[in-house]
Residue frames relative to the residue before (quaternion, step in Angstrom):
aa qw qx qy qz dx dy dz
M 1.0000 0.0000 0.0000 0.0000 0.00 0.00 0.00
F 0.6556 0.5182 -0.3150 0.4499 3.58 0.95 -0.92
R 0.6528 0.5203 -0.3167 0.4504 3.59 0.91 -0.92
R 0.6515 0.5155 -0.3176 0.4571 3.56 1.00 -0.83
R 0.6652 0.4957 -0.3073 0.4661 3.58 0.94 -0.86
L 0.6413 0.5181 -0.3256 0.4629 3.56 0.98 -0.83
G 0.6282 0.5388 -0.3314 0.4530 3.58 1.02 -0.76
W 0.6618 0.4956 -0.2986 0.4767 3.56 0.94 -0.87
I 0.6284 0.5363 -0.3360 0.4523 3.58 1.03 -0.80
L 0.6695 0.4988 -0.3007 0.4610 3.58 0.93 -0.89
V 0.6596 0.4901 -0.3063 0.4805 3.58 0.94 -0.87
G 0.6601 0.5137 -0.3056 0.4549 3.58 0.95 -0.88
T 0.6408 0.5147 -0.3195 0.4716 3.57 1.02 -0.80
S 0.6393 0.5190 -0.3190 0.4693 3.56 1.00 -0.83
L 0.6480 0.5213 -0.3134 0.4585 3.58 0.99 -0.83
L 0.6663 0.4953 -0.3024 0.4682 3.59 0.91 -0.92
L 0.6426 0.5086 -0.3236 0.4729 3.57 1.01 -0.80
H 0.6320 0.5330 -0.3302 0.4555 3.59 1.03 -0.76
I 0.6557 0.5083 -0.3123 0.4628 3.59 0.88 -0.92
F 0.6767 0.4898 -0.2876 0.4686 3.57 0.90 -0.95
T 0.6570 0.5203 -0.3089 0.4497 3.59 0.95 -0.87
V 0.6668 0.4935 -0.3030 0.4691 3.58 0.87 -0.94
Y 0.6397 0.5237 -0.3235 0.4603 3.58 0.96 -0.84
C 0.6958 0.4911 -0.2857 0.4395 3.60 0.80 -1.00
F 0.7299 0.4282 -0.2549 0.4678 3.59 0.86 -0.91
A 0.6550 0.4987 -0.3196 0.4691 3.60 1.13 -0.54
R 0.7750 0.3478 -0.1697 0.4996 3.58 0.87 -0.96
Q 0.1763 -0.8340 0.5006 0.1507 3.59 1.19 -0.56
P 0.1053 0.8061 -0.5750 0.0921 3.64 0.70 0.94
D 0.5518 -0.6498 0.4107 0.3234 3.57 -0.91 0.91
R 0.6468 0.5479 -0.3413 0.4062 3.57 0.98 -0.73
F 0.7267 0.3647 -0.2385 0.5310 3.60 1.24 -0.29
A 0.2446 0.8023 -0.5101 0.1902 3.60 1.17 0.53
A 0.6057 0.5623 -0.3565 0.4358 3.60 1.09 -0.61
F 0.6464 0.5191 -0.3106 0.4650 3.58 1.14 -0.59
T 0.7555 0.4037 -0.2096 0.4716 3.59 0.91 -0.90
V 0.4718 0.6651 -0.4621 0.3488 3.61 1.20 0.00
M 0.6705 0.4209 -0.2804 0.5428 3.56 1.25 -0.44
P 0.5979 -0.5972 0.3840 0.3721 3.63 -1.04 0.64
I 0.6099 -0.5866 0.3957 0.3569 3.55 -1.13 0.70
W 0.6351 0.5530 -0.3492 0.4109 3.60 1.03 -0.65
M 0.5556 0.5822 -0.4105 0.4288 3.59 1.19 -0.30
W 0.6827 0.4487 -0.2727 0.5082 3.56 0.96 -0.90
G 0.6194 0.5442 -0.3381 0.4537 3.55 1.08 -0.70
G 0.6172 0.5521 -0.3407 0.4452 3.55 1.07 -0.71
I 0.6374 0.5105 -0.3203 0.4801 3.55 1.07 -0.77
G 0.6644 0.5092 -0.3001 0.4574 3.56 0.93 -0.91
L 0.6543 0.5040 -0.3073 0.4727 3.59 0.98 -0.83
F 0.6262 0.5366 -0.3360 0.4550 3.57 1.02 -0.77
L 0.6602 0.5141 -0.3102 0.4512 3.59 0.91 -0.90
S 0.7125 0.4454 -0.2704 0.4700 3.58 0.82 -0.98
S 0.6308 0.5296 -0.3378 0.4556 3.60 1.07 -0.65
V 0.6386 0.5086 -0.3232 0.4786 3.58 0.99 -0.79
A 0.6374 0.5369 -0.3267 0.4457 3.56 1.00 -0.85
F 0.6948 0.4534 -0.2843 0.4805 3.58 1.03 -0.71
Y 0.7130 0.4952 -0.2805 0.4096 3.57 0.71 -1.06
F 0.7917 0.3201 -0.1657 0.4932 3.56 0.82 -0.95
L 0.8070 0.3087 -0.1242 0.4880 3.56 1.03 -0.81
R 0.2793 -0.7847 0.5030 0.2307 3.60 1.29 -0.23
A 0.1719 0.8258 -0.5160 0.1490 3.54 1.03 0.85
S 0.5342 -0.6146 0.4794 0.3272 3.55 -1.09 0.75
L 0.8368 0.2211 -0.1953 0.4613 3.54 -1.20 0.72
S 0.4449 0.7010 -0.4679 0.3028 3.63 1.19 -0.02
L 0.6482 0.5016 -0.3226 0.4734 3.60 1.00 -0.73
V 0.6179 0.5367 -0.3390 0.4639 3.56 1.06 -0.76
M 0.6672 0.5001 -0.2984 0.4644 3.57 0.94 -0.90
T 0.6197 0.5359 -0.3344 0.4658 3.57 1.08 -0.73
A 0.6636 0.4996 -0.2992 0.4697 3.57 0.95 -0.86
V 0.6261 0.5395 -0.3334 0.4537 3.58 1.01 -0.80
W 0.6566 0.4986 -0.3106 0.4730 3.57 0.95 -0.86
A 0.6451 0.5354 -0.3282 0.4354 3.58 0.92 -0.88
V 0.6632 0.4891 -0.3003 0.4804 3.59 0.95 -0.88
T 0.6348 0.5461 -0.3254 0.4393 3.58 0.96 -0.87
L 0.6872 0.4773 -0.2869 0.4665 3.57 0.92 -0.88
L 0.6296 0.5267 -0.3387 0.4598 3.59 1.04 -0.70
V 0.7122 0.4363 -0.2474 0.4912 3.56 1.03 -0.79
G 0.7979 0.3867 -0.1665 0.4315 3.55 0.86 -0.97
A 0.6232 0.5612 -0.3594 0.4094 3.61 1.07 -0.52
D 0.4861 -0.6692 0.4786 0.2948 3.56 -0.85 0.95
E 0.6369 0.5579 -0.3271 0.4196 3.59 1.02 -0.79
A 0.6491 0.5297 -0.3175 0.4442 3.58 1.18 -0.50
R 0.4782 0.6945 -0.4349 0.3160 3.61 1.21 -0.24
V 0.6131 0.5791 -0.3619 0.3972 3.56 1.05 -0.68
L 0.5175 0.6356 -0.4269 0.3820 3.60 1.19 -0.33
A 0.6376 0.5244 -0.3235 0.4624 3.57 1.14 -0.62
N 0.6852 0.4618 -0.2735 0.4924 3.58 1.26 -0.35
F 0.2331 0.8013 -0.5189 0.1854 3.57 1.22 0.45
G 0.7640 0.3337 -0.2627 0.4857 3.54 -0.85 0.97
K 0.5770 0.5649 -0.3891 0.4433 3.59 1.22 -0.27
S 0.3556 -0.7328 0.5412 0.2089 3.55 -1.10 0.69
P 0.4771 -0.6658 0.4862 0.3045 3.60 -1.10 0.61
P 0.5811 -0.5357 0.4429 0.4233 3.60 -1.19 0.21
L 0.2876 -0.7511 0.5730 0.1572 3.56 -1.18 0.63
R 0.6037 -0.5599 0.4192 0.3825 3.56 -1.17 0.56
G 0.6387 0.4657 -0.4003 0.4637 3.53 -1.17 0.64
R 0.7289 -0.3859 0.3058 0.4758 3.57 -1.27 -0.21
A 0.5697 -0.6116 0.4269 0.3453 3.58 -1.00 0.81
Q 0.4337 -0.7054 0.5015 0.2507 3.55 -0.91 0.97
D 0.5307 -0.6120 0.4803 0.3363 3.55 -1.10 0.72
E 0.2532 -0.7439 0.6003 0.1489 3.53 -1.23 0.55
D 0.8255 -0.0943 0.0084 0.5563 3.58 -0.51 1.21
G 0.7132 -0.4703 0.2486 0.4565 3.53 1.01 0.86
K 0.6202 0.5347 -0.3402 0.4624 3.60 1.26 0.07
P 0.5175 -0.6503 0.4506 0.3260 3.61 -0.99 0.79
V 0.2694 -0.7707 0.5677 0.1059 3.52 -1.17 0.75
L 0.3426 -0.7203 0.5709 0.1946 3.56 -1.08 0.81
R 0.1222 -0.7936 0.5930 0.0606 3.60 -0.81 1.00
V 0.0589 -0.7974 0.5998 -0.0288 3.55 -0.86 1.08
I 0.0958 -0.7746 0.6236 0.0449 3.56 -1.12 0.77
T 0.0510 -0.7538 0.6508 0.0754 3.55 -1.17 0.63
L 0.0797 0.7972 -0.5909 0.0946 3.57 -1.01 0.88
N 0.2939 -0.6850 0.6385 0.1913 3.52 -1.08 0.85
C 0.2744 -0.8259 0.4782 0.1183 3.58 -0.43 1.25
G 0.3724 -0.7678 0.4683 0.2293 3.60 1.23 -0.04
E 0.5633 -0.6373 0.3632 0.3803 3.58 1.17 0.70
F 0.5907 -0.6094 0.3400 0.4051 3.58 1.19 0.66
K 0.3013 0.7652 -0.5186 0.2340 3.61 1.15 0.45
Y 0.7426 0.3704 -0.2004 0.5207 3.57 1.16 -0.62
G 0.7120 -0.3975 0.2522 0.5210 3.57 1.29 0.10
N 0.5820 -0.5822 0.4533 0.3417 3.53 -1.38 0.11
P 0.2424 -0.8165 0.5080 0.1285 3.63 -0.50 1.15
A 0.3084 0.8058 -0.4763 0.1696 3.61 1.26 0.09
L 0.6934 0.4694 -0.2899 0.4634 3.60 0.82 -0.93
D 0.6170 0.5406 -0.3460 0.4553 3.59 1.06 -0.70
I 0.6683 0.4808 -0.2923 0.4865 3.58 1.01 -0.81
A 0.6638 0.5323 -0.3069 0.4263 3.57 0.88 -0.97
A 0.5829 0.6067 -0.3735 0.3907 3.60 1.09 -0.63
W 0.7031 0.4489 -0.2593 0.4866 3.60 1.19 -0.51
Q 0.2827 -0.8031 0.4831 0.2042 3.61 1.32 -0.08
P 0.0925 0.8371 -0.5323 0.0858 3.62 0.70 1.05
D 0.4560 -0.6572 0.5287 0.2839 3.54 -1.31 0.38
I 0.7764 0.0750 -0.0221 0.6254 3.56 1.16 -0.70
V 0.0733 -0.7921 0.6058 0.0157 3.57 -0.99 0.89
L 0.1587 -0.7597 0.6256 0.0795 3.56 -0.96 0.95
L 0.0581 -0.8156 0.5753 -0.0196 3.57 -0.73 1.09
Q 0.0876 -0.7772 0.6216 0.0429 3.55 -1.09 0.77
D 0.8032 0.2152 -0.2093 0.5145 3.56 -1.27 0.54
I 0.5196 0.6197 -0.3994 0.4318 3.54 0.71 1.11
A 0.4047 -0.7060 0.5328 0.2321 3.56 -1.15 0.70
P 0.6674 -0.5205 0.3449 0.4058 3.63 -1.16 0.51
T 0.6694 0.4948 -0.3175 0.4542 3.62 0.88 -0.85
Q 0.6388 0.5239 -0.3204 0.4635 3.58 1.13 -0.66
V 0.6026 0.5444 -0.3528 0.4649 3.58 1.10 -0.69
R 0.6691 0.4947 -0.3004 0.4661 3.57 0.89 -0.95
M 0.6232 0.5525 -0.3358 0.4400 3.57 1.01 -0.82
I 0.6784 0.4753 -0.2883 0.4803 3.58 0.92 -0.91
A 0.6287 0.5405 -0.3338 0.4485 3.59 0.98 -0.83
D 0.6710 0.4974 -0.3011 0.4601 3.59 0.93 -0.86
V 0.6449 0.5127 -0.3283 0.4621 3.60 1.02 -0.73
I 0.6930 0.4851 -0.2827 0.4522 3.59 0.92 -0.91
Y 0.8433 0.1976 -0.0426 0.4981 3.55 0.74 -1.11
G 0.4587 -0.7277 0.4308 0.2727 3.60 1.21 0.26
G 0.7216 -0.4463 0.2463 0.4684 3.56 1.02 0.74
H 0.6359 0.5514 -0.3259 0.4306 3.60 1.25 0.01
G 0.5780 0.5858 -0.3877 0.4152 3.59 1.22 -0.02
D 0.3703 -0.6855 0.5702 0.2607 3.54 -1.33 -0.22
Y 0.0074 0.8085 -0.5882 0.0189 3.58 -1.11 0.58
R 0.1171 -0.7522 0.6422 0.0901 3.52 -1.37 0.35
V 0.1694 -0.7781 0.6002 0.0745 3.55 -1.19 0.67
H 0.0584 0.7632 -0.6430 0.0256 3.54 -1.10 0.78
D 0.8173 -0.0271 -0.0390 0.5742 3.54 -0.70 1.15
T 0.7438 -0.3326 0.2546 0.5209 3.63 -0.57 -1.09
N 0.5364 0.5895 -0.4149 0.4389 3.59 1.18 0.60
G 0.0354 -0.7941 0.6058 0.0332 3.55 -1.16 0.60
I 0.1296 -0.7617 0.6306 0.0737 3.56 -1.13 0.74
I 0.0593 -0.7947 0.6040 -0.0150 3.57 -0.81 1.08
T 0.0521 0.7995 -0.5972 0.0383 3.58 -1.06 0.72
R 0.5125 -0.6242 0.4904 0.3275 3.56 -1.22 0.48
W 0.6905 0.4626 -0.2670 0.4878 3.60 1.27 -0.33
R 0.6460 -0.5403 0.3796 0.3828 3.58 -1.26 -0.18
I 0.3056 -0.7252 0.5899 0.1810 3.54 -1.01 0.88
Q 0.2910 -0.7930 0.5188 0.1316 3.55 -0.62 1.17
R 0.8225 0.0316 0.0780 0.5625 3.54 0.89 -0.96
E 0.1280 -0.7751 0.6150 0.0676 3.55 -1.17 0.65
I 0.0849 -0.7768 0.6231 0.0338 3.56 -1.01 0.88
R 0.1208 -0.8087 0.5751 0.0264 3.55 -0.69 1.14
N 0.2371 -0.7285 0.6253 0.1484 3.52 -1.10 0.77
P 0.3176 -0.8040 0.4645 0.1923 3.63 -0.24 1.20
T 0.6609 0.5402 -0.3095 0.4190 3.61 1.19 -0.40
Q 0.8076 0.1035 -0.0619 0.5772 3.61 1.21 -0.23
R 0.6741 -0.5550 0.3352 0.3539 3.56 -1.31 0.27
D 0.5032 0.6791 -0.4252 0.3238 3.61 1.16 -0.42
H 0.1495 -0.8201 0.5497 -0.0544 3.52 -0.98 1.00
Q 0.0717 -0.8159 0.5738 -0.0016 3.61 -0.84 0.94
V 0.0217 0.7813 -0.6236 0.0147 3.57 -1.02 0.85
T 0.3187 -0.6943 0.6042 0.2267 3.54 -1.35 0.31
I 0.1280 -0.8078 0.5749 0.0247 3.58 -0.66 1.15
Q 0.2372 -0.7520 0.5990 0.1396 3.56 -0.95 0.93
I 0.2252 -0.7867 0.5650 0.1062 3.57 -0.74 1.07
P 0.7366 -0.4666 0.2468 0.4229 3.64 -1.17 0.42
S 0.6447 0.5328 -0.3408 0.4294 3.62 1.03 -0.61
G 0.5651 -0.5903 0.3876 0.4265 3.58 1.27 -0.28
A 0.5466 0.6026 -0.3968 0.4251 3.59 1.25 -0.25
T 0.2918 -0.7504 0.5650 0.1804 3.56 -1.26 0.37
I 0.1910 -0.7568 0.6183 0.0927 3.54 -1.25 0.62
E 0.3043 -0.7073 0.6037 0.2065 3.55 -1.00 0.83
V 0.0707 -0.7958 0.6015 -0.0003 3.57 -0.83 1.01
V 0.0736 -0.8005 0.5948 -0.0026 3.55 -0.74 1.10
N 0.1713 -0.7846 0.5932 0.0562 3.55 -0.75 1.13
V 0.1336 -0.8329 0.5369 0.0120 3.55 -0.42 1.29
H 0.1003 0.7353 -0.6696 0.0292 3.54 -1.12 0.77
L 0.1508 -0.8331 0.5294 0.0536 3.52 0.06 1.34
R 0.7517 -0.4274 0.2783 0.4182 3.51 -1.33 0.39
T 0.5818 -0.6025 0.4281 0.3395 3.54 -1.03 0.86
A 0.5021 -0.6965 0.4329 0.2745 3.56 -0.88 0.99
A 0.5006 -0.5863 0.5374 0.3419 3.53 -1.28 0.46
T 0.1707 -0.8255 0.5351 0.0554 3.59 -0.90 0.90
D 0.4563 0.6866 -0.4530 0.3394 3.59 1.25 0.11
L 0.0722 -0.8277 0.5565 -0.0044 3.58 -0.45 1.22
R 0.3839 0.6959 -0.5090 0.3306 3.59 1.13 0.54
L 0.1183 -0.8603 0.4935 0.0493 3.55 0.41 1.25
W 0.5853 0.5548 -0.3818 0.4515 3.57 1.24 -0.13
D 0.6576 0.4863 -0.2941 0.4946 3.59 1.31 -0.23
R 0.4605 -0.7115 0.4609 0.2633 3.58 -0.64 1.10
S 0.6224 0.5666 -0.3480 0.4129 3.59 1.03 -0.74
A 0.6014 0.5591 -0.3590 0.4438 3.61 1.12 -0.61
W 0.6413 0.5164 -0.3189 0.4695 3.58 0.98 -0.81
Q 0.6626 0.4957 -0.3077 0.4696 3.60 0.98 -0.83
A 0.6338 0.5385 -0.3342 0.4434 3.59 1.00 -0.79
H 0.6690 0.4866 -0.2992 0.4756 3.59 0.95 -0.84
R 0.6336 0.5370 -0.3286 0.4497 3.57 1.01 -0.79
T 0.6787 0.4792 -0.2845 0.4784 3.58 0.91 -0.93
N 0.6506 0.5392 -0.3105 0.4355 3.55 0.96 -0.91
R 0.6524 0.5069 -0.3148 0.4672 3.59 0.95 -0.85
A 0.6488 0.5249 -0.3210 0.4478 3.59 0.92 -0.87
L 0.6465 0.5195 -0.3202 0.4579 3.59 0.99 -0.78
R 0.6609 0.4908 -0.3117 0.4746 3.60 0.94 -0.83
D 0.6359 0.5297 -0.3254 0.4574 3.57 0.99 -0.81
N 0.6565 0.5008 -0.3043 0.4750 3.59 1.00 -0.81
E 0.6253 0.5398 -0.3374 0.4513 3.58 1.04 -0.77
L 0.6896 0.4684 -0.2885 0.4710 3.58 0.85 -0.92
T 0.5979 0.5537 -0.3538 0.4591 3.58 1.09 -0.66
L 0.6635 0.4925 -0.3016 0.4757 3.59 0.93 -0.88
T 0.6298 0.5328 -0.3284 0.4600 3.58 1.01 -0.80
R 0.6529 0.4994 -0.3035 0.4819 3.57 0.97 -0.84
N 0.6425 0.5297 -0.3270 0.4469 3.60 0.94 -0.85
I 0.6526 0.5001 -0.3119 0.4762 3.59 0.96 -0.85
L 0.6305 0.5315 -0.3285 0.4605 3.58 0.99 -0.81
E 0.6796 0.4912 -0.2876 0.4627 3.57 0.90 -0.92
Q 0.6994 0.4818 -0.2704 0.4535 3.59 1.01 -0.78
T 0.7640 0.3860 -0.1895 0.4810 3.59 1.14 -0.56
S 0.7604 0.2283 -0.1634 0.5856 3.58 1.27 0.05
G 0.6043 -0.5617 0.4139 0.3848 3.55 -1.29 -0.06
F 0.2239 0.8060 -0.5192 0.1752 3.57 1.23 0.44
P 0.5746 -0.1634 -0.8012 -0.0358 1.57 -2.00 1.57
N 0.4971 0.6723 -0.4281 0.3429 3.60 1.24 0.19
T 0.6138 0.5307 -0.3445 0.4722 3.57 1.30 -0.10
P 0.5126 -0.6278 0.4727 0.3458 3.63 -0.90 0.81
T 0.0448 0.8274 -0.5502 0.1030 3.57 -0.56 1.17
L 0.1217 -0.7451 0.6533 0.0565 3.50 -1.12 0.87
L 0.0013 -0.7992 0.5988 -0.0528 3.58 -0.77 1.07
G 0.2400 0.7862 -0.5365 0.1907 3.57 -0.66 1.04
G 0.3293 0.7453 -0.5477 0.1898 3.50 -1.34 -0.03
D 0.6742 -0.4543 0.3948 0.4281 3.50 -1.31 -0.54
F 0.1760 -0.8197 0.5419 0.0593 3.57 -0.38 1.29
N 0.2803 -0.7841 0.5021 0.2333 3.59 1.25 -0.29
S 0.6822 0.3793 -0.2938 0.5517 3.56 1.11 0.69
P 0.5087 -0.6677 0.4472 0.3090 3.60 -0.92 0.85
A 0.6920 -0.5132 0.3227 0.3920 3.55 -1.24 0.47
S 0.6596 0.5200 -0.3092 0.4460 3.59 1.15 -0.56
D 0.5116 0.6789 -0.4139 0.3256 3.60 1.23 -0.32
V 0.6057 -0.6108 0.3895 0.3290 3.53 -1.10 0.79
V 0.5422 0.6371 -0.4093 0.3642 3.61 1.11 -0.51
H 0.6560 0.5272 -0.3151 0.4387 3.59 1.07 -0.68
R 0.5590 0.6416 -0.3897 0.3520 3.58 1.15 -0.43
Q 0.6284 0.5373 -0.3590 0.4331 3.59 1.09 -0.47
L 0.6485 0.4849 -0.3216 0.4908 3.59 1.30 -0.05
A 0.5009 0.7207 -0.3985 0.2662 3.57 1.23 -0.50
R 0.6646 0.5337 -0.3245 0.4102 3.62 0.94 -0.76
D 0.8148 0.3082 -0.1212 0.4758 3.59 0.89 -0.94
F 0.7657 0.3513 -0.1728 0.5103 3.59 1.21 -0.37
L 0.3056 -0.6865 0.6240 0.2145 3.50 -1.41 0.40
D 0.3701 -0.6922 0.5785 0.2219 3.55 -1.05 0.85
A 0.4291 -0.7445 0.4451 0.2518 3.59 -0.46 1.21
F 0.7069 0.4551 -0.2941 0.4546 3.59 0.82 -0.87
A 0.6461 0.5133 -0.3339 0.4556 3.59 0.93 -0.80
T 0.6952 0.4853 -0.2661 0.4587 3.58 1.08 -0.75
A 0.8491 0.0782 0.0213 0.5220 3.58 0.83 -0.95
G 0.4130 0.7601 -0.4358 0.2486 3.60 1.25 0.13
T 0.1064 -0.7574 0.6398 0.0752 3.52 -1.26 0.55
G 0.7699 0.3473 -0.2560 0.4701 3.56 -1.20 0.53
W 0.6936 -0.4332 0.3627 0.4469 3.53 -1.32 -0.29
G 0.2261 -0.8520 0.4641 0.0871 3.56 -0.34 1.24
D 0.4855 0.6724 -0.4470 0.3353 3.60 1.20 -0.20
T 0.2564 -0.8241 0.4987 0.0797 3.56 -0.95 0.93
F 0.7808 0.2281 -0.1437 0.5636 3.60 1.20 -0.24
Q 0.6189 -0.2747 -0.7343 0.0484 1.61 -1.74 1.76
R 0.6804 -0.5419 0.2876 0.4009 3.60 -1.02 0.74
R 0.7081 0.4761 -0.2796 0.4401 3.59 0.83 -0.95
L 0.7862 0.0370 -0.0051 0.6168 3.57 1.10 -0.71
P 0.0592 -0.8571 0.5112 0.0233 3.59 0.44 1.20
I 0.0320 0.8155 -0.5749 0.0583 3.57 -0.61 1.16
L 0.7413 0.3239 -0.2056 0.5508 3.59 1.29 -0.05
R 0.2519 -0.7382 0.6046 0.1614 3.59 -0.99 0.83
I 0.0862 0.8325 -0.5354 0.1135 3.57 0.04 1.32
D 0.6540 0.4409 -0.3095 0.5312 3.60 1.31 -0.10
H 0.0117 -0.8463 0.5243 -0.0935 3.57 -0.57 1.20
L 0.1478 -0.7364 0.6484 0.1242 3.51 -1.36 0.42
Y 0.0472 -0.7915 0.6092 -0.0165 3.56 -0.79 1.10
V 0.0563 -0.7894 0.6104 0.0332 3.58 -1.15 0.64
T 0.4974 -0.6255 0.5075 0.3222 3.55 -1.24 0.47
R 0.7445 -0.4434 0.2831 0.4110 3.56 -1.36 0.18
H 0.5346 0.6323 -0.4073 0.3854 3.62 1.24 -0.17
F 0.7304 0.3453 -0.1955 0.5559 3.57 1.29 -0.30
T 0.1867 -0.7534 0.6171 0.1291 3.56 -1.20 0.59
P 0.3291 -0.7365 0.5505 0.2149 3.62 -0.54 1.08
I 0.0702 -0.8224 0.5643 0.0182 3.60 -0.77 1.00
R 0.7912 0.0418 -0.0331 0.6092 3.60 1.18 -0.47
C 0.1428 0.7871 -0.5902 0.1084 3.57 -1.00 0.78
C 0.1535 0.7730 -0.6101 0.0824 3.56 -1.11 0.69
A 0.4044 -0.6590 0.5681 0.2819 3.54 -1.34 0.27
V 0.1489 -0.8147 0.5602 0.0201 3.55 -0.82 1.05
T 0.3805 -0.7360 0.5175 0.2140 3.57 -0.86 0.98
T 0.0107 -0.7519 0.6590 0.0117 3.53 -1.10 0.84
R 0.4530 -0.6934 0.4877 0.2758 3.57 -0.94 0.84
N 0.6588 0.5386 -0.2927 0.4361 3.56 1.26 -0.31
S 0.7381 0.2556 -0.2355 0.5783 3.58 1.14 0.66
D 0.4432 -0.6595 0.5217 0.3106 3.56 -1.21 0.38
H 0.6284 0.4457 -0.3345 0.5427 3.58 1.36 0.12
R 0.3800 -0.6356 0.5956 0.3111 3.53 -1.33 0.25
M 0.3898 -0.7194 0.5118 0.2619 3.59 -1.00 0.67
V 0.3513 -0.7182 0.5674 0.1973 3.53 -1.18 0.69
V 0.0989 -0.7782 0.6198 0.0193 3.56 -0.84 1.08
A 0.0551 0.8146 -0.5725 0.0743 3.59 -0.72 1.04
D 0.2169 -0.7492 0.6157 0.1121 3.54 -1.15 0.80
F 0.0986 -0.8049 0.5851 0.0085 3.54 -0.96 0.96
L 0.3004 -0.7166 0.6042 0.1768 3.52 -1.09 0.83
T 0.1359 0.7828 -0.5954 0.1194 3.58 -0.90 0.93
N 0.4371 -0.6891 0.5099 0.2724 3.54 -1.16 0.55
L 0.4801 0.6870 -0.4226 0.3448 3.58 1.29 0.14
I 0.6956 0.4823 -0.2739 0.4567 3.54 1.03 -0.81
G 0.4290 0.6693 -0.5248 0.3042 3.54 -1.03 0.81
K 0.5842 -0.5725 0.4236 0.3892 3.54 -1.18 0.22
P 0.5711 -0.6105 0.4219 0.3510 3.59 -1.02 0.75
């Protein structure tokens, strides 16, 4: 009798955790931001463990059903599982981006440099020969150093706060937001067309995981709201200073929030997520040694088609850098 009751308790607990998890990740209520800051597969792992124990040791009814429900939920809901839809796509390769169907390809990299605490990532970036680079947590002299390594003094760059944007082409205009680190420039490419580039570094994430402490839940709730407001302001500035969303726009950087976070939803209508669309391999970018969160992102408007994307480890940062190739009819000789 005891074994049977314990089995039901384990299955019931797994079911309740599943309902709560699906609700939190689907609706993303701010009051439960502390719960969704961790990947869904972490909670799914707990649920699978409970239902598996109920079956293996107790032969509890419905335990296999609960295990299957969790498995389907993780396949559908886990950001890491999105790459399954990209089966057959190839990753970007080091060197200059390969043409696609005879058309030139735009290569973009984003990397949080960690203020060079782990070393200078210039050579790691240069190995990919990018056209545009977005850098976060970096000093002005470090931005110039990386620009010189990549382009031998022939590129262009701009710095705002601890953000830097580097390109092989000419920067026509720069827009700075004095209240936050986000940074916008207009880049003119060889065909004469222009691209709006926005480098995002949202507020540092809350890291208190003491879920038994009410103050931790409040800290995560406040932190998420601040990041959401920052991105809203960045979007407003973009809309006021360009023809967005009709202007070719690239927006990326360190969002300090996983791909499932509600902050990304305000980009869903006008932007494509490069990794979700064309990513291969393990896309999580933080922490480098054991990446469990995809907090570094590259988004583009409909003027670009993501064709290759991956996260690449560098020993010179605690983040992995994101490398993405985009097909566009903007690039070409005048």
